[in-house]
A tleap script that builds the chain and sets N, CA, C and O, in Angstrom:
source leaprc.protein.ff14SB
mol = sequence {
  NMET LYS ILE GLY ILE VAL GLY LEU GLY VAL
  ILE GLY GLY SER PHE ALA GLU ALA LEU GLN
  THR ALA GLY TYR GLN ASP ILE TYR GLY ILE
  ASP ASN ASN GLN GLU THR LEU ASP THR ALA
  VAL ASN MET GLY ILE ILE LYS GLU GLY PHE
  LEU THR GLY GLU GLY ILE LEU PRO GLU VAL
  ASP LEU THR ILE ILE ALA LEU TYR PRO LYS
  THR ALA VAL LYS PHE THR GLN ALA ASN ARG
  ASN PHE PHE LYS ASP GLY SER ILE LEU MET
  ASP THR THR GLY ILE LYS GLU THR PHE MET
  ALA GLU MET ALA THR ILE LEU PRO GLU ASN
  ILE GLU VAL CVAL
}
set mol.1.N position { 116.962 102.818 106.689 }
set mol.1.CA position { 116.075 103.337 105.664 }
set mol.1.C position { 116.294 104.909 105.678 }
set mol.1.O position { 116.079 105.685 106.609 }
set mol.2.N position { 116.733 105.153 104.521 }
set mol.2.CA position { 116.631 106.759 104.205 }
set mol.2.C position { 115.276 107.245 103.519 }
set mol.2.O position { 114.837 106.642 102.540 }
set mol.3.N position { 114.700 108.229 104.000 }
set mol.3.CA position { 113.451 108.515 103.397 }
set mol.3.C position { 113.763 110.280 103.100 }
set mol.3.O position { 114.143 111.179 103.850 }
set mol.4.N position { 113.404 110.245 101.662 }
set mol.4.CA position { 113.074 112.030 101.266 }
set mol.4.C position { 111.547 112.186 100.908 }
set mol.4.O position { 110.742 111.460 100.325 }
set mol.5.N position { 111.485 113.353 101.459 }
set mol.5.CA position { 109.848 114.019 101.371 }
set mol.5.C position { 110.203 115.543 100.231 }
set mol.5.O position { 110.979 116.490 100.351 }
set mol.6.N position { 109.334 115.204 99.307 }
set mol.6.CA position { 109.567 116.349 98.561 }
set mol.6.C position { 108.304 117.363 98.614 }
set mol.6.O position { 107.224 116.948 98.192 }
set mol.7.N position { 108.401 118.602 99.089 }
set mol.7.CA position { 107.247 119.542 99.497 }
set mol.7.C position { 106.882 119.213 101.057 }
set mol.7.O position { 106.348 118.158 101.399 }
set mol.8.N position { 107.217 120.185 101.885 }
set mol.8.CA position { 107.182 119.869 103.012 }
set mol.8.C position { 106.148 121.014 103.497 }
set mol.8.O position { 106.379 121.797 104.418 }
set mol.9.N position { 104.844 120.974 102.637 }
set mol.9.CA position { 103.541 121.808 103.328 }
set mol.9.C position { 102.790 121.144 104.145 }
set mol.9.O position { 103.365 120.547 105.054 }
set mol.10.N position { 101.680 121.083 104.074 }
set mol.10.CA position { 100.782 120.319 105.178 }
set mol.10.C position { 101.020 118.611 105.162 }
set mol.10.O position { 101.207 117.919 106.163 }
set mol.11.N position { 100.969 118.212 103.968 }
set mol.11.CA position { 100.950 116.692 103.454 }
set mol.11.C position { 102.163 116.192 103.947 }
set mol.11.O position { 102.263 115.380 104.867 }
set mol.12.N position { 103.476 116.912 103.042 }
set mol.12.CA position { 104.803 116.363 103.345 }
set mol.12.C position { 105.042 116.780 104.784 }
set mol.12.O position { 105.201 115.797 105.507 }
set mol.13.N position { 105.099 117.695 105.282 }
set mol.13.CA position { 105.120 117.938 106.719 }
set mol.13.C position { 104.686 116.943 107.710 }
set mol.13.O position { 105.468 116.482 108.542 }
set mol.14.N position { 103.458 116.610 107.632 }
set mol.14.CA position { 102.500 115.736 108.287 }
set mol.14.C position { 103.192 114.299 107.956 }
set mol.14.O position { 103.090 113.362 108.748 }
set mol.15.N position { 103.825 114.206 106.862 }
set mol.15.CA position { 104.293 112.587 106.930 }
set mol.15.C position { 105.744 112.572 107.322 }
set mol.15.O position { 106.138 111.473 107.713 }
set mol.16.N position { 106.729 113.656 107.302 }
set mol.16.CA position { 107.614 113.950 108.261 }
set mol.16.C position { 107.727 113.634 109.280 }
set mol.16.O position { 108.613 112.830 109.570 }
set mol.17.N position { 106.736 114.223 110.374 }
set mol.17.CA position { 106.453 114.392 111.725 }
set mol.17.C position { 105.610 112.962 111.989 }
set mol.17.O position { 105.778 112.439 113.090 }
set mol.18.N position { 104.814 112.381 111.141 }
set mol.18.CA position { 104.699 111.059 111.773 }
set mol.18.C position { 105.806 110.037 111.578 }
set mol.18.O position { 105.841 109.166 112.447 }
set mol.19.N position { 106.600 109.973 110.741 }
set mol.19.CA position { 107.710 109.200 110.398 }
set mol.19.C position { 108.912 109.159 111.472 }
set mol.19.O position { 109.617 108.237 111.883 }
set mol.20.N position { 108.844 110.800 111.811 }
set mol.20.CA position { 109.865 110.606 112.778 }
set mol.20.C position { 109.452 110.218 114.056 }
set mol.20.O position { 110.306 109.775 114.826 }
set mol.21.N position { 108.105 110.323 114.467 }
set mol.21.CA position { 107.632 110.047 115.657 }
set mol.21.C position { 107.605 108.570 115.627 }
set mol.21.O position { 107.821 107.948 116.667 }
set mol.22.N position { 107.336 107.916 114.433 }
set mol.22.CA position { 107.076 106.658 114.392 }
set mol.22.C position { 108.759 105.632 114.721 }
set mol.22.O position { 108.824 104.408 114.831 }
set mol.23.N position { 109.697 106.431 114.791 }
set mol.23.CA position { 110.995 106.360 115.166 }
set mol.23.C position { 111.970 106.361 113.953 }
set mol.23.O position { 113.052 105.815 114.166 }
set mol.24.N position { 111.753 106.912 112.651 }
set mol.24.CA position { 112.525 106.886 111.694 }
set mol.24.C position { 113.228 108.041 111.878 }
set mol.24.O position { 112.606 109.072 112.134 }
set mol.25.N position { 114.850 108.048 111.760 }
set mol.25.CA position { 115.490 109.491 111.821 }
set mol.25.C position { 116.046 109.572 110.821 }
set mol.25.O position { 116.848 110.488 111.001 }
set mol.26.N position { 116.193 109.106 109.568 }
set mol.26.CA position { 117.111 109.305 108.412 }
set mol.26.C position { 116.021 110.026 107.319 }
set mol.26.O position { 115.982 109.692 106.135 }
set mol.27.N position { 115.460 110.693 107.698 }
set mol.27.CA position { 114.260 111.724 106.970 }
set mol.27.C position { 114.823 112.933 106.485 }
set mol.27.O position { 115.464 113.691 107.214 }
set mol.28.N position { 114.572 113.177 105.082 }
set mol.28.CA position { 115.291 114.419 104.318 }
set mol.28.C position { 114.249 115.074 103.804 }
set mol.28.O position { 113.367 114.432 103.234 }
set mol.29.N position { 114.176 116.494 103.922 }
set mol.29.CA position { 113.171 117.321 102.988 }
set mol.29.C position { 114.069 117.771 101.839 }
set mol.29.O position { 115.263 118.053 101.738 }
set mol.30.N position { 112.941 117.725 100.949 }
set mol.30.CA position { 113.346 118.767 99.455 }
set mol.30.C position { 112.418 119.730 99.436 }
set mol.30.O position { 111.316 119.331 99.812 }
set mol.31.N position { 112.475 120.922 99.113 }
set mol.31.CA position { 111.459 121.928 99.332 }
set mol.31.C position { 112.282 123.299 98.315 }
set mol.31.O position { 113.484 123.516 98.162 }
set mol.32.N position { 111.403 123.837 97.906 }
set mol.32.CA position { 111.816 125.207 97.047 }
set mol.32.C position { 111.987 126.361 97.826 }
set mol.32.O position { 112.150 127.496 97.379 }
set mol.33.N position { 111.938 125.996 99.141 }
set mol.33.CA position { 111.942 127.389 100.410 }
set mol.33.C position { 112.772 127.085 101.367 }
set mol.33.O position { 112.587 126.202 102.204 }
set mol.34.N position { 113.824 127.881 101.274 }
set mol.34.CA position { 114.800 127.546 102.104 }
set mol.34.C position { 114.192 127.767 103.775 }
set mol.34.O position { 114.566 126.894 104.559 }
set mol.35.N position { 113.269 128.895 104.357 }
set mol.35.CA position { 112.908 128.750 105.359 }
set mol.35.C position { 111.959 127.628 105.731 }
set mol.35.O position { 111.845 127.457 106.945 }
set mol.36.N position { 111.396 126.988 105.105 }
set mol.36.CA position { 110.707 125.729 105.391 }
set mol.36.C position { 111.655 124.505 105.646 }
set mol.36.O position { 111.513 123.466 106.291 }
set mol.37.N position { 112.369 124.867 105.121 }
set mol.37.CA position { 113.614 123.512 105.260 }
set mol.37.C position { 114.166 123.723 106.902 }
set mol.37.O position { 114.365 123.003 107.880 }
set mol.38.N position { 114.262 125.000 106.587 }
set mol.38.CA position { 114.986 125.201 108.010 }
set mol.38.C position { 114.417 125.193 109.349 }
set mol.38.O position { 115.019 125.029 110.411 }
set mol.39.N position { 112.687 125.470 109.081 }
set mol.39.CA position { 111.794 125.213 110.246 }
set mol.39.C position { 111.742 123.953 110.676 }
set mol.39.O position { 111.694 123.603 111.855 }
set mol.40.N position { 111.755 122.999 109.364 }
set mol.40.CA position { 111.424 121.661 109.675 }
set mol.40.C position { 112.685 120.888 110.102 }
set mol.40.O position { 112.465 119.778 110.588 }
set mol.41.N position { 113.794 121.227 110.019 }
set mol.41.CA position { 115.054 121.007 110.679 }
set mol.41.C position { 115.037 121.484 112.150 }
set mol.41.O position { 115.550 120.708 112.956 }
set mol.42.N position { 114.582 122.511 112.569 }
set mol.42.CA position { 114.622 123.178 113.898 }
set mol.42.C position { 113.693 122.216 114.578 }
set mol.42.O position { 113.974 121.834 115.714 }
set mol.43.N position { 112.678 121.822 114.014 }
set mol.43.CA position { 111.258 121.131 114.670 }
set mol.43.C position { 111.591 119.678 115.073 }
set mol.43.O position { 110.993 119.086 115.971 }
set mol.44.N position { 112.695 119.097 114.264 }
set mol.44.CA position { 113.452 117.807 114.682 }
set mol.44.C position { 112.654 116.975 113.630 }
set mol.44.O position { 112.742 115.748 113.691 }
set mol.45.N position { 111.814 117.609 112.584 }
set mol.45.CA position { 110.911 116.398 111.773 }
set mol.45.C position { 111.867 115.846 110.310 }
set mol.45.O position { 111.560 114.845 109.663 }
set mol.46.N position { 112.997 116.704 110.013 }
set mol.46.CA position { 113.791 115.939 109.203 }
set mol.46.C position { 115.342 116.389 109.714 }
set mol.46.O position { 115.612 117.329 110.462 }
set mol.47.N position { 116.193 115.520 109.139 }
set mol.47.CA position { 117.729 115.480 109.310 }
set mol.47.C position { 118.534 116.486 108.699 }
set mol.47.O position { 119.578 116.954 109.152 }
set mol.48.N position { 117.878 116.819 107.482 }
set mol.48.CA position { 118.500 117.851 106.628 }
set mol.48.C position { 117.660 118.217 105.382 }
set mol.48.O position { 116.782 117.459 104.971 }
set mol.49.N position { 117.915 119.249 104.864 }
set mol.49.CA position { 117.012 119.805 103.983 }
set mol.49.C position { 117.875 120.222 103.072 }
set mol.49.O position { 118.981 120.720 103.282 }
set mol.50.N position { 117.109 119.913 101.568 }
set mol.50.CA position { 118.051 120.403 100.080 }
set mol.50.C position { 116.865 121.294 99.360 }
set mol.50.O position { 115.670 121.073 99.164 }
set mol.51.N position { 117.567 122.186 99.114 }
set mol.51.CA position { 116.277 122.809 97.640 }
set mol.51.C position { 116.430 121.864 96.405 }
set mol.51.O position { 115.671 122.331 95.556 }
set mol.52.N position { 116.847 121.120 96.067 }
set mol.52.CA position { 117.172 120.245 94.949 }
set mol.52.C position { 117.481 118.751 95.360 }
set mol.52.O position { 118.071 118.422 96.389 }
set mol.53.N position { 116.919 117.781 94.257 }
set mol.53.CA position { 116.780 116.401 94.522 }
set mol.53.C position { 118.095 115.811 94.441 }
set mol.53.O position { 118.256 114.743 95.031 }
set mol.54.N position { 119.179 116.383 93.738 }
set mol.54.CA position { 120.387 116.151 93.157 }
set mol.54.C position { 120.847 115.898 94.206 }
set mol.54.O position { 121.173 114.711 94.208 }
set mol.55.N position { 121.112 116.489 95.352 }
set mol.55.CA position { 121.925 116.070 96.315 }
set mol.55.C position { 121.683 115.147 97.357 }
set mol.55.O position { 122.486 114.756 98.204 }
set mol.56.N position { 120.395 114.811 97.200 }
set mol.56.CA position { 119.981 113.557 98.537 }
set mol.56.C position { 119.332 112.275 97.712 }
set mol.56.O position { 119.486 111.115 98.096 }
set mol.57.N position { 118.518 112.672 96.421 }
set mol.57.CA position { 118.024 111.485 96.028 }
set mol.57.C position { 118.963 110.062 95.756 }
set mol.57.O position { 118.566 108.937 96.061 }
set mol.58.N position { 120.195 110.336 95.164 }
set mol.58.CA position { 120.478 108.978 94.933 }
set mol.58.C position { 121.213 108.274 96.349 }
set mol.58.O position { 122.229 107.580 96.322 }
set mol.59.N position { 120.456 108.627 97.531 }
set mol.59.CA position { 120.935 107.960 98.601 }
set mol.59.C position { 119.559 107.681 99.285 }
set mol.59.O position { 119.787 107.032 100.306 }
set mol.60.N position { 118.162 107.921 99.126 }
set mol.60.CA position { 117.078 107.788 99.366 }
set mol.60.C position { 116.469 106.530 99.023 }
set mol.60.O position { 116.408 106.230 97.831 }
set mol.61.N position { 115.971 105.686 99.969 }
set mol.61.CA position { 115.379 104.416 99.629 }
set mol.61.C position { 113.956 104.485 99.189 }
set mol.61.O position { 113.467 103.649 98.429 }
set mol.62.N position { 113.051 105.889 99.873 }
set mol.62.CA position { 111.897 105.986 99.679 }
set mol.62.C position { 111.799 107.345 99.462 }
set mol.62.O position { 112.391 108.053 100.277 }
set mol.63.N position { 111.071 108.001 98.377 }
set mol.63.CA position { 110.873 108.992 98.080 }
set mol.63.C position { 109.130 109.221 98.058 }
set mol.63.O position { 108.295 108.592 97.408 }
set mol.64.N position { 108.950 110.279 98.952 }
set mol.64.CA position { 107.623 110.543 99.167 }
set mol.64.C position { 107.373 112.051 98.366 }
set mol.64.O position { 108.069 113.056 98.511 }
set mol.65.N position { 106.306 111.914 97.580 }
set mol.65.CA position { 106.064 113.460 96.857 }
set mol.65.C position { 105.030 113.936 97.123 }
set mol.65.O position { 103.980 113.460 96.693 }
set mol.66.N position { 105.090 115.145 98.012 }
set mol.66.CA position { 104.012 115.685 98.415 }
set mol.66.C position { 103.603 117.237 97.717 }
set mol.66.O position { 103.463 118.341 98.244 }
set mol.67.N position { 103.503 116.854 96.529 }
set mol.67.CA position { 102.982 118.180 95.790 }
set mol.67.C position { 102.252 118.207 94.631 }
set mol.67.O position { 102.166 117.168 93.976 }
set mol.68.N position { 101.727 119.179 94.273 }
set mol.68.CA position { 100.505 119.479 92.934 }
set mol.68.C position { 100.963 118.584 92.163 }
set mol.68.O position { 102.175 118.376 92.118 }
set mol.69.N position { 100.041 117.853 91.376 }
set mol.69.CA position { 100.275 116.700 90.304 }
set mol.69.C position { 101.138 117.277 89.329 }
set mol.69.O position { 102.228 116.769 89.063 }
set mol.70.N position { 100.636 118.494 88.686 }
set mol.70.CA position { 101.614 118.791 87.333 }
set mol.70.C position { 103.247 119.452 88.183 }
set mol.70.O position { 104.349 119.660 87.674 }
set mol.71.N position { 102.909 119.578 89.208 }
set mol.71.CA position { 104.415 120.075 89.914 }
set mol.71.C position { 105.269 118.760 90.591 }
set mol.71.O position { 106.451 118.830 90.927 }
set mol.72.N position { 104.500 117.671 90.703 }
set mol.72.CA position { 105.182 116.623 90.734 }
set mol.72.C position { 105.726 115.786 89.714 }
set mol.72.O position { 106.723 115.125 90.005 }
set mol.73.N position { 105.169 115.687 88.400 }
set mol.73.CA position { 105.511 115.637 87.431 }
set mol.73.C position { 107.001 116.421 86.812 }
set mol.73.O position { 107.980 115.800 86.399 }
set mol.74.N position { 106.900 117.584 86.862 }
set mol.74.CA position { 107.941 118.453 86.454 }
set mol.74.C position { 109.364 117.996 87.455 }
set mol.74.O position { 110.471 117.691 87.012 }
set mol.75.N position { 108.973 118.055 88.820 }
set mol.75.CA position { 109.618 117.380 89.755 }
set mol.75.C position { 110.364 115.921 89.332 }
set mol.75.O position { 111.572 115.696 89.406 }
set mol.76.N position { 109.774 115.399 89.073 }
set mol.76.CA position { 110.087 113.858 88.583 }
set mol.76.C position { 110.895 113.803 87.461 }
set mol.76.O position { 111.842 113.022 87.370 }
set mol.77.N position { 110.456 114.870 86.298 }
set mol.77.CA position { 111.228 114.770 84.904 }
set mol.77.C position { 112.563 115.382 85.435 }
set mol.77.O position { 113.568 114.841 84.973 }
set mol.78.N position { 112.751 116.316 86.239 }
set mol.78.CA position { 114.096 117.372 86.256 }
set mol.78.C position { 114.954 116.401 87.223 }
set mol.78.O position { 116.176 116.504 87.324 }
set mol.79.N position { 114.310 115.604 87.806 }
set mol.79.CA position { 115.029 114.609 88.697 }
set mol.79.C position { 115.273 112.948 88.402 }
set mol.79.O position { 115.835 112.177 89.180 }
set mol.80.N position { 114.794 112.662 87.287 }
set mol.80.CA position { 114.529 111.488 86.700 }
set mol.80.C position { 116.142 110.506 86.855 }
set mol.80.O position { 116.182 109.294 87.072 }
set mol.81.N position { 117.051 111.188 86.721 }
set mol.81.CA position { 118.380 110.492 86.494 }
set mol.81.C position { 118.941 110.617 87.946 }
set mol.81.O position { 120.031 110.067 88.101 }
set mol.82.N position { 118.451 111.183 88.950 }
set mol.82.CA position { 119.085 111.020 90.565 }
set mol.82.C position { 118.447 110.072 91.229 }
set mol.82.O position { 119.225 109.521 92.007 }
set mol.83.N position { 117.370 109.634 91.269 }
set mol.83.CA position { 116.858 108.267 91.762 }
set mol.83.C position { 117.622 107.190 92.416 }
set mol.83.O position { 118.219 106.468 91.617 }
set mol.84.N position { 117.721 106.976 93.312 }
set mol.84.CA position { 118.626 105.562 93.797 }
set mol.84.C position { 117.783 104.297 92.783 }
set mol.84.O position { 116.624 103.978 92.520 }
set mol.85.N position { 118.959 103.921 92.493 }
set mol.85.CA position { 118.522 102.268 91.540 }
set mol.85.C position { 117.554 101.526 92.568 }
set mol.85.O position { 117.858 101.337 93.747 }
set mol.86.N position { 116.730 101.252 92.167 }
set mol.86.CA position { 115.857 100.138 93.197 }
set mol.86.C position { 114.833 100.863 94.195 }
set mol.86.O position { 114.015 100.220 94.853 }
set mol.87.N position { 114.955 102.353 94.253 }
set mol.87.CA position { 114.213 102.934 95.291 }
set mol.87.C position { 112.697 103.262 94.732 }
set mol.87.O position { 112.266 103.414 93.589 }
set mol.88.N position { 112.095 103.305 95.990 }
set mol.88.CA position { 110.653 103.510 95.933 }
set mol.88.C position { 110.149 104.915 95.821 }
set mol.88.O position { 110.545 105.809 96.569 }
set mol.89.N position { 109.177 105.107 94.775 }
set mol.89.CA position { 108.676 106.405 94.843 }
set mol.89.C position { 107.412 106.364 94.852 }
set mol.89.O position { 106.764 105.768 93.991 }
set mol.90.N position { 106.574 107.408 96.468 }
set mol.90.CA position { 105.369 107.011 96.340 }
set mol.90.C position { 104.796 108.829 96.262 }
set mol.90.O position { 105.436 109.831 96.579 }
set mol.91.N position { 103.561 108.735 95.791 }
set mol.91.CA position { 102.998 110.309 95.562 }
set mol.91.C position { 101.835 110.301 96.413 }
set mol.91.O position { 101.073 109.340 96.517 }
set mol.92.N position { 101.716 111.448 97.046 }
set mol.92.CA position { 100.523 111.874 97.927 }
set mol.92.C position { 99.501 112.743 97.104 }
set mol.92.O position { 98.697 113.481 97.673 }
set mol.93.N position { 99.572 112.620 95.749 }
set mol.93.CA position { 98.228 113.520 94.814 }
set mol.93.C position { 97.110 112.734 94.937 }
set mol.93.O position { 97.119 111.508 95.041 }
set mol.94.N position { 96.095 113.489 94.923 }
set mol.94.CA position { 94.969 113.255 94.819 }
set mol.94.C position { 94.313 112.494 93.466 }
set mol.94.O position { 93.509 111.564 93.397 }
set mol.95.N position { 94.989 113.274 92.425 }
set mol.95.CA position { 94.309 112.741 90.887 }
set mol.95.C position { 95.493 111.495 90.725 }
set mol.95.O position { 96.652 111.636 91.117 }
set mol.96.N position { 95.073 110.508 90.203 }
set mol.96.CA position { 95.631 109.419 90.078 }
set mol.96.C position { 95.891 109.049 88.595 }
set mol.96.O position { 97.070 108.927 88.263 }
set mol.97.N position { 94.949 108.860 87.691 }
set mol.97.CA position { 94.875 108.158 86.572 }
set mol.97.C position { 96.020 108.749 85.433 }
set mol.97.O position { 96.959 108.135 84.925 }
set mol.98.N position { 95.673 109.892 85.264 }
set mol.98.CA position { 96.481 110.846 84.436 }
set mol.98.C position { 98.081 111.217 84.716 }
set mol.98.O position { 98.964 111.509 83.908 }
set mol.99.N position { 98.125 111.077 86.391 }
set mol.99.CA position { 99.261 111.546 86.587 }
set mol.99.C position { 100.500 110.399 86.570 }
set mol.99.O position { 101.669 110.378 86.185 }
set mol.100.N position { 99.438 109.331 87.296 }
set mol.100.CA position { 100.561 107.783 87.037 }
set mol.100.C position { 100.672 107.467 85.608 }
set mol.100.O position { 101.692 106.823 85.362 }
set mol.101.N position { 100.088 107.670 84.805 }
set mol.101.CA position { 100.245 107.185 83.307 }
set mol.101.C position { 101.590 108.261 82.788 }
set mol.101.O position { 102.494 107.750 82.128 }
set mol.102.N position { 101.647 109.768 83.135 }
set mol.102.CA position { 102.711 110.255 82.532 }
set mol.102.C position { 103.965 110.043 83.402 }
set mol.102.O position { 105.060 110.172 82.855 }
set mol.103.N position { 103.889 109.685 84.899 }
set mol.103.CA position { 104.822 109.128 85.697 }
set mol.103.C position { 105.562 108.106 84.901 }
set mol.103.O position { 106.719 108.213 84.492 }
set mol.104.N position { 104.713 107.056 84.726 }
set mol.104.CA position { 105.286 105.766 84.450 }
set mol.104.C position { 106.171 106.063 83.021 }
set mol.104.O position { 107.211 105.443 82.801 }
set mol.105.N position { 105.715 106.928 82.221 }
set mol.105.CA position { 106.820 107.180 81.170 }
set mol.105.C position { 107.895 108.164 81.205 }
set mol.105.O position { 108.414 108.574 80.167 }
set mol.106.N position { 108.286 108.600 82.496 }
set mol.106.CA position { 109.282 109.161 82.909 }
set mol.106.C position { 110.362 108.631 83.550 }
set mol.106.O position { 111.533 108.949 83.342 }
set mol.107.N position { 109.946 107.777 84.373 }
set mol.107.CA position { 110.703 107.220 85.108 }
set mol.107.C position { 111.449 105.807 84.578 }
set mol.107.O position { 110.826 105.053 83.831 }
set mol.108.N position { 112.956 105.463 85.050 }
set mol.108.CA position { 113.513 104.416 84.617 }
set mol.108.C position { 112.837 103.177 85.076 }
set mol.108.O position { 112.275 103.245 86.169 }
set mol.109.N position { 112.800 102.146 84.477 }
set mol.109.CA position { 111.996 100.710 84.682 }
set mol.109.C position { 112.469 100.213 86.143 }
set mol.109.O position { 111.846 99.392 86.816 }
set mol.110.N position { 113.396 100.698 86.436 }
set mol.110.CA position { 114.148 99.819 87.804 }
set mol.110.C position { 113.738 101.036 89.218 }
set mol.110.O position { 114.429 100.912 90.229 }
set mol.111.N position { 112.709 102.074 89.215 }
set mol.111.CA position { 111.824 102.551 90.098 }
set mol.111.C position { 110.522 102.346 90.075 }
set mol.111.O position { 109.612 102.616 89.292 }
set mol.112.N position { 110.628 101.754 91.205 }
set mol.112.CA position { 108.983 101.146 91.582 }
set mol.112.C position { 108.038 102.410 91.896 }
set mol.112.O position { 108.545 103.280 92.604 }
set mol.113.N position { 106.745 102.602 91.455 }
set mol.113.CA position { 106.151 103.688 91.741 }
set mol.113.C position { 104.969 103.544 92.429 }
set mol.113.O position { 104.114 102.919 91.802 }
set mol.114.N position { 104.603 103.992 93.707 }
set mol.114.CA position { 103.484 103.396 94.642 }
set mol.114.C position { 102.321 104.538 94.635 }
set mol.114.O position { 101.289 104.371 95.285 }
savepdb mol mol.pdb
quit
């Protein structure tokens, strides 16, 4: 299973580290900061880092979004055509109702949101 984590701050980085510790090896990071990506690769918690979703989302089975709610919606909007058919999108934002309603209008019907 290939896992993509969008946003490698405290939450995303913790997910990456926990998943790597649990034995997952195909973990990829997406972040707008190259230094953050390089650090995560050097720490061994992601296999490779990307500044945009286009290069890796078509290959990812599970995408974990660890961004602020409005940023998560913007990222999803900008990348909606890159998600792998049948993949799962999981968010870690704390505000759900408005966020999830908007996400549902953006994504294709063949993408499952958890």
